[in-house]
KOLFI-789581 format. One record per residue: x negated, y negated, z negated of N, C-alpha, C, O, CB in turn. Coordinates in steps of 0.05 Angstrom, whole numbers, plus 5000, padded with zeros to 4 digits. Glycine has a CB too. Example, Ala and Ser with C-alpha at 12.3 -4.5 7.8 and 13.67 -1.06 7.14 Angstrom:
% residues 2
473651144844475450904844473650664844471550664831477450894819474350454858472750214857474249994843473249774839471850124886
END
This chain:
% residues 355
498250304998499949944999498449755005499349525007501249824973496049805007494249595006493949405034495749445050491749724999491949205042491549205082493348855077494448715060494349595113492448865107493848625116496748555114497548325121493248605139498648795103501548745102501848655065504048575057503649085115499648665046499448515024498748255023496748265009497948605010499047975029498647765032496347705010494147615017501147635032497147774978495647714966496547964937498647994926495547394966493548104933493848244916493348144887492047944883492648444922494848354863494348254836491448024829491347884808493948534820489648024848486947964844486847764866485047594861484948214845487847724885487547504905487847284895490247294893489147504927487047024884487246884873486846684885485146704902486446924857488146384884488346124887487045974852487046084831491846054897486245764857486645684834488345394829488645224847484145674824489545344799491945264794490644994783488745034768493845454775491144734787490344584783490744504755492944504744490744464800488144414742487644314708487144084699485643954714485544414696487943954680486743734672484343764662484043964648488043614656481343564666479543594651479443534623480643344612478043504660477843714612477343594589476143434578474143424593476943684579475643224554474443044549471643184550469743144565475442924525471843404526469443554514468443654536466043704532469843774494469343714565467443814581465143704592465243474599468443874596462843834596460743634613460643704641460743564660457643644604460444044639459644064665462544034690464844114688458144364664461743924707464743914735464944174746466244224767464243694767463744354732463844664734466144804729466744754706462244774717467844954739469645114723470345384747470745294770472744894714470345674746471545774754471746034740470646044718471145744775473246284751473446584751472746734766472846694790475346674751471746924755472247164782473747424771473847464747468847304797474547534782477347734779476447984782476848004806479847704801475148254774474148494783476648734784477848794763471548564763477148864809479349114802478249384811478049374835482449084819477749544803477649794818480649984811482050004792474649964807480650094837483650304831483450484855482150494875487150124831485450614843485650944863488250934868489950884851484751294846488851004896492651004892492651324905490751334920495350694917494051564904494451814905497551894921499052024907494151894876498451844945500151984954500552214961499952344982500551914966501852284937501552614934504652734953504252964960501552734892506852654959508552744966510252544974511352374961509252914952510252635005511252415024513252545049512652755060508452255039516052395055516652515073515552575097516052775109518052445075513552345108511652295135509352385124508552255104511251975149507552675135505652785127502852575123501052595107505453015145503052355143500952095155500051985131497751905123502451825174503551995114502651775084500951855066499451715053505051715062501152155064499452275050496252385046495052595051500452405050495252065029492652055024492451954997494251904982491251905043489351934994488151834971486351514975484051484983486252074961487451394970485751044975484351034953485751044933487750714976481151014945479950944928478750644940478350604964478151164921478350464918478450244926476350034911474850134894481050194923476249794916475049564893476549284906478049304926470749534893476049064895476848784899475848674878475548804857479748724901475148404880473148264870473547954892472447904913470148464872476047714872476647554871474947224856475347144833478547664864473547114871472546914858473846564871474546464892469046974862473546494839474646224845473245984838472245974815476946204833472945754853470845564843472945264837474545194855468045514871472745164820473544914817470444634808468744644790476144964792470844414829469544194822470343954828471343864849467344204829469743824801470843664794468643374810466843334794471243734761468443274824467843044843467742854824465542844812469942974867469742674815470642454800472242464780473142684775471642304813472842264767475742294754477642334777477442254800476642014737479742504765481842574779481342624812483242564826483842364774479442714822478042794842476643184834475243244815475642524845477443334851476743584848476543754875478243684891478643694830475043944883474244094909475644354896475044354872470444114918477244554903477844804907477344984924477944974948479544814906475645204910475545434931475245724926473245744912473545394946476345964932477446004927477346304948478846294967478745804922475646554946474446724969474947054957474047114934470746644975476047204968476647514963475347674978475647675003479447604967473647834965473548154979474848434967474548554946470448244980476348474991478048694988477848895024476548865044481448534978479949095015480849265035482649095050484849045041482049525024481548995077483148905102485048955123486548815138481948865112484549225120486349425138487849665129486249805117484749525156489949765130490949995125489850245129488950285151492749995134489850445113487950575118488750775136491150785140486850645097487350955149488951065172490251315165490151415143487251105197491251405182493651625177492551895163490451995171495251715207494252005141493152285129489852215125488652425130493752595155488352055121485152015117485351835089486151605086483451815147484252015071483451965051480051715058478051735073483252295038480951465034479551265039477151275023477651485011481051035036474951205015473351054995472450794996470850795015471451164991472450624988471650384982471150325019469250195028468850384957472450385028473250345063474950045071476949935061475650645075473349985093474849665105474049395082475549205086479149685104472249365064472549215054471448985075469748975092471649275031473648805064473148425088472848225057473748285035477848255118471447975063471247765049472247565076471847555100468047725034474247385050474947185070475746975049476047055026477447265093476146725056476646525052479246395044480346255061475746465068480646435016483546415013484546125005486846045007484346604992482546004998483345714980480845514993478445564989483145764937481545345003479145075005481044765006482644675023476845115042480244694988482244444989481044214968479544274949485444554980481943994973482143744950484443674936486743704944481643494962483543594916485243574902485243264883483343164873485143834890488043174882487242864867489942824852492242874859486442544892488442704824490642744813490242454804488242324801490942994795493742384800494341984800496642064780498842154786495741744839495542024755498142064735498842344738497342534737500841864743501442344743503042574732503242724754504042954753505842524720502242584784502442744810499642834820497742684823503842564833499743164825497843114834497243244873498343454881496143224809495743124888495943224917494243404921492543414904495643064936494043514933492843654948492643674984494743714997493743834938490943664994489643775018487743965033485343965035489143675022489544125042486544375060488444625057490944615054482244455035486644865059488445125057489545145025488445045005486545415065491345265026492145284995494945554998495745635019493644894981495745634976498145714976500345614966500645594942498145884969502645504987504245324981507045504971507645724981504345125006508345384953510045424926512345624948513645564968511545054906512045834936516045954934515746244929514546424941518445934969517046234910517046544893513846544864511746414860516146874928515246744852513246714833512847074823511747134802514446464806513447204835513847474834511947694818512247874802513947524858509147534840507047654838505247564824502847624823506247684856506547404812505647364779506547434760505347554741505647164770508947364763510147464733511547734727512647794706512147274724511547884747512748204748510548414739508748474754513848294781511048524711509848734706509148894718510748954736510448824695506849044716507149324737504649374756503749164765509949284758503749554762502049614784502749504808501649314819501649874787505149664822506249604852509049344851510149264872507649954866510149234818511949164818513048874845515148764850511749154790510448844856512248594873510048634899508648464910512348194855510348874904508948994931511548904952510948834975508249394930514148914945515648834972516148504971516848354989518849014974515648444940516348134949513447964961513147734969517647944918511948134959510647924965509847845005508047715016508047994944511947985015512548005036513847715050514447645073513948225036513847595020515747285028513347105010514346914998520147255010511147115007509546894994508446755016508246865038507146994974507746485011506646305032503546295024502946085013508246005032500946505026499246505024497546355047498446285068499046705019495446315040493046115059494346005090494646085113489846355069494945765072496045565094495345295094494645175074498745555094495545215109493644905117495744705117497444735134491844885150495844545104497144275094496544115072494444065060499444325090498544055071498543885044500843895029503043955038498143625048500043814998502243934974502743814956501443884936501844144960504043664953504743474917506143664900507443864908507443144918505743574867506143684851506843514834504843474820504543834846508643374825509343314807510443344780512843414781509743264813509443304750510543354736512143194712511143074693509343474733514443224716516943104714516343044688516542804682519643264720515543244666515143184629517843314625519143434643514942784614518543274590521243404585523543304599524043104612521843384558524343454595528643334607529743534584528543664567530543504655532243494586534343624576534244024585535144214572537143434590533044024608532144174622529544424618529244634629531844014638527844274597525244294592523044174605523343974618524744504591521744244604518644154626519544224650520644434656515244334622518943954669519944014697517044044713514943944706522143754710517344144730515244024755516044074779517244284783512444144755515643924796516943844827515743964840513944024823517043574840514844094866513944124881514244094910516444134920513744254876512144004925514043944967511044004979509043884972515743434982511144164992509044245008509344195050511144285064508944584997508244115053508744085093505144295100502944245091508443545112505944475113504344715126504744775142507044765151504244915118502144925161502445095184500745305178498745265165501744975211501345565188500345825178497145765195496945705219502646155189494345825172492045805185491145985207490846225207490345795169490745815227489645905254486545875256485745905279490945745278485145845242482245745243480145955235481146185234481945495224478145955230476246175236477046245207476546475200472746125245477946125195478946155167480746415163481046535141480545895159481746475183483646665178482846965186483947185183486146575191480746915196479047235195477447255173476947065158476847315220476447575172474347635144471647665165471247685189475248015120469747635137467547825149466947985140468548065123465447775153464248135144464348465139466148655154465048795171465048515110468648685151470548825161472448595175473348405162471949005137472948615203474848375209477248405207478248595219474748285231478548275196482148385198483848185221486148205230484048305161481948025227482447855258483947595257485747545242484248025279483147455271483847185270486847135283487747205306481547005284488346975260490546865272490346705297488646535301491846725254492446785314492346585337496546465341498746535333490446815373495346295356498646165357499346395373500146605363499445815373499246375392499646675412501646885395503746955404496046855419500546985366501447145356504647145344506247325337499647155341504646765347507846805332508046815306506046845292509247045339510146795298511346855265512746575266512346415284508646895234514346545248515446275234513146195218511746345204518246315214512945895224510845755212508345775226506345695214510545835186508045875249505645835258505645725280505745855301504246015258505645455278506745265300504245035308504044915330509745085287502345015281500244885294500744585283498844435280500344915326503044535280503144185266504844325230505344545222506443855296505144055217505544055191507443915195507643675192503643965173510044155208513744155207514044405199514644565217515744115238513844505169513944735151514844655125513244555110511244875149516444675120516544515089517544725066519644835067519244225089515644765047517644905017517844604997516444404999515445234991520144654980520244584965520844754938522244954938521244434972519244634911520444714890520144694866518244564858520444874891522144814846522644644814521744874798522445094806526144524803520344834775519945004759520144884737519344654731517845144762521445094720522544944686521145184676520945404687526744894674519745034642519445214611519745054590520144804590516545374604519545244566519745074542522144914532522444714517517744904544523945084548526844924537527445004515527445234508529444954552528044794502528644874477531445074463531645244446528644644467533044964481535945304467534245614476535145834471540545314498532045574488531445884505528145894496526645904516532045884549526945894473523645984471522546094488523946294490522746154451520546114506519046404519520546344545519146394564519846774502523546234551524046214591522746054599522445824590526946114606521446164622521146054645522446134666523346364669519146064649522945834692524445884724524145804740523045584738526345864731524545844755522345764783524945844803526146054804518546024789525745544823527945504843525645424863523745284858530545254836526445544891524945414918526945484937528845634935521545544928526045344956527245294989525145265005523245125000529045014994525645465032523245375054524745305073527145255071521045595064523445315091524745155129521445275145519245155142525244585131521845465157519545605178520045545200521845665213519145905180518745345209519545345248518345435261515845445260519445115266520045575283519545835304517945785312517445555320521145905325515246085316513046115331513046055366514945965379512246385323511446105373511146265398512846485394512746605373508246365403515046585416516546875415518846805401520846905411514947125400519146685382520046695358524046595368524346435386517646435335526146715357528746565363530246255343532246105347530846825358528446265325530146115310527746015290525346095290532846285297528945835271527845795250528045925226530545945223528245605247526746065201527346135183527245985154525445875140526246305186530046015150530645855115531046115097532246335099534145615111529846005082530046175054530245955018529645715014526646415055531146135002532046144982531146284964531746524963533946174986529246154940529746344916529546284884529546054874527946554921529346454874530646344842529546604834529546814847534746274834527846514801526346714792526346684762526146444755523746704804526446894739527146804708524446974698523447164711530746934692523646864675522046994657521146964637519546784634520647024662522147144611523547064592521847254571522547494574526947094597519747214552519447324541520547364509522047204499517847284548519547584494520947554466518947684447517347864450524147714465519647524424517047654399518847824379520147704361515047334376518848104381519648324368518848364342520148534328519048514380517048254333515248314314513948514307514648744315515948264298511648474289510148684281508248714304507748924315511748944274507348504310506148424346506748524369505248534389503548484351510348644369510348704387511848494414513748384404511248944380511548414440512948334457513848474478512548654489512048174462516448394488518348434510518248184529519247964521521348484499516948224557518048074576519848164604519448304624516047954583521448024595523848084617523147894653522647654652527447934598523147994674522647824695524147804704525947844688521247854709525547724737526947824757527447514775527647284770529847984745527447684800526747434823528447524846527447724857523247394834529947454853531347414892530847254903530047044894534047384901531347324932530547194955531847264982531847484994527847224956532946984991533947115017533146885036532746645035537347185017533047085056531746895087532846985096533447215095529146885102533946735118535246825136533646705169532246505172538446745127534546905190531546905205529147005197527146865200530746695209529147215187526747285174524347275195524647385217527047555160522147155188520147155207520147025231518147015246519847365213523246895236522346745261524746955273525546825293518546755275526347195272527847335284530247395281530747365257527147475286532347475295534447415287535547565265537747505258535747415306533447855245534547965220534147705197532447535196532748285211536747775179537047755150534247865132533048055144539947945143533347815115532248045096533547905059532947665055527748055101534648015044535047935017532748145007532248355020538447955003531048044979529248194964530848154929532248004915525648034970529948334930531048314892529148424881527948594893534048494879528448354853525448544840525448444806524948234794521648414859526148684800526848634766524748844751524349074756530648744756523548684730521048884713521248784690522048554687517648874722520448974665520348984644517249064630515649204642522449124641516948974607514049014604514648944572516148774561511648814625513249094565512249104533509749294525508949524529514749224515508849004507506549104496506449034463507448834453504248974512504949244448504149154414500649244415499449454419506349404383500149034409497349014402495349074428495148864440496949234377494149244437492949304456494349434481493349404503491349424447496049534477497949824491499649614500500349404489499650114468500549744528502649584547503349784562501849954569501649334565505849774568507749914582509249754602509249514600509650034565510549894623512349674633513949914661512950104673510149314646516749794663517849814689518849654706519649424703519349934687518549804730520249514751521549684774521249924778517449234770523149504788524849634811525449364826525649134817527749824800525549474857525349174876526449394901526149634906521148974881527849154913528949204941528249014960527448774957531749224941528649174983528948945005529949025020528649195031527248825016533148975036535549025050534948795081535448555080538548935027534148915101535048795125536648855138536949085146533948775139538648595145541048575162539348515194537648345198543348285150540448705211538848635233541248575257543448685262536648885241539848325270540748225292543148355306545648315309538748205307541448515313541548765336544848875319546548925336537749075333545548905296547149085289546049265269543749345274548049205310547349365245545849575226544349395202543849165197543349785245544149635193541349505172540549655160541849855155541749305150538149625153536349805124535649725100536049495090533549885129534349965087533549855062531349845053530049875074534549935045529149815030527249995024527949914996529049714988524249965036526950094986526450124952524250184937522750364946527750304943523650064912520650154898521750154874523249974866517649934901521050384860521350464826518550604816517450804823524150724821517650394794515650474780515250484746516850404729514050314791512850614743513450574711510350614723509250694744515650804684509250474687505750484692505550364665507350234655503950274721502750424651503350344614499850284617498750364637504950704582498350154596495350244594495050154559496450184539492750024620492150044565489849974539488449714557487649704580486950304530488549504533486549314536484949314517485749304494487249084540482049314524480049324503478948984500478848814517477249544513478548964474477348724464475348524486475548294494475648824438473748714491472648564521473748584539472548694558470548624532476748484542477648394563479048604590481048564604475348264570476648854589477649084605480249244601480749374580475849254604481649224620484149374623484049584635482649594656486049254635485449844624486150144640489950114642491750044626484750504614489850194666492850194668492650574682490650724686494549864695495250604684495850854701499150854703500550814684494551154686499950884725502750814742503751064751502351264746502250624770505551104761507451204781509451114796511150994783508451344772509851124822512050984836512951224860511951444867510850654850515551064869517351184885518650934906520450764905519551344865517151004919517850884949518950984970518251204981516050804960521050794978523050875003523050655026524650465024526350894992521150655048521450565066522850665098522450875110519350515063524350475104525450575128526650915133526751085151523150515146527450895107528751255103526251425098526551665097530451415137523751305096522051525091521251485060520451275050519451515112521651695049520651685028517951755008517351965018521951765025516451724992514251784977513751764957514851554951512751724982512451854938510951874919508451864908506952054910511251964917507751654895504551604893504051534867505551384856503351384911501351654852499651504832497251394828495451404845499451604818497051254803495051054812494351084790495151204771495450784824491750874799490450834763488550524778487750474800487151244745488550374754487650094752485549984733486549944710489849954748483349924736481149894721480249614724478849574744479250094728480649424711480949104713478848914692479248944667484249034706477148754700475548504682475948314690475948294715472848494679476448034673476547784686473747644673472647714652479647604680473147474687471247244675471146994687471046934711468647314675471146774659471646534661468546334658466746404642474046484638468346124673465846024663465845724671463845584665463446184674
END
């Protein structure tokens, strides 16, 4: 379930704008996320899907504060950039290195302006959903690796909690940065088409995020709208809405429960005649160093030619996090895609470093 079809893995990262602390003397800050994993599809209706993929990934993010309020953000990821070959086990194969973030950022009071390559806001499931594969289907609508400009406005405390408004104008990245080194994933071109691949800043996403609601401590929510103009060969603009909630409950005795859900509706998905409806729900339970997750998601395609198709995912996972930050998780998942069912077991070993 890795490769080009996944716009960003759990460890493919960009940088989130943060204000510089008065005590910080170095203009540099960043983080490195490392992941080792094994996914073994041991049962599948399609024999070509039965394989074991052993992989590693590394994501590097760097932020340079150039002057007061001005910063340069850089992010690069090394991971498998191609899908495994049918019925063929893979061990650390098809690793490519690509730049996912490269932009300038300016903070002007409560407003942050961004220009360059970035992830345009729309949806948060890949950040909020607990579990190993919980966001695999939702990542279909993530607006990663876009070129353009963005505005984030911290509206401060309101009766609806602390609110942040986001506005982004962008187009798909068709520069050399859309390709990868080591293993090439292929440079995106205008001829490839696809909603949002217009070469102009005529695609838009609008978001509103809320948290710190006095009546519901631990609750955060996300609301988004997007319109992507048709690329070459497409028949219509894609329009989408997304809404997500995440709630954390303190149950006592060091036990914490997280509930997260997100729904997205895309009309003329990808610039086609088809519509897509996504729904994802996840539960996470943590006590001390131990944690467990249960998640389910679905993707329903309403075909413009008539009929429909549904993909589903159910997964359960759990793990342990040591004091040094290393986390080991094991999981089991059941997938159904285009009527073909498969079962998978997986392992994740992760570690993050900040500097």
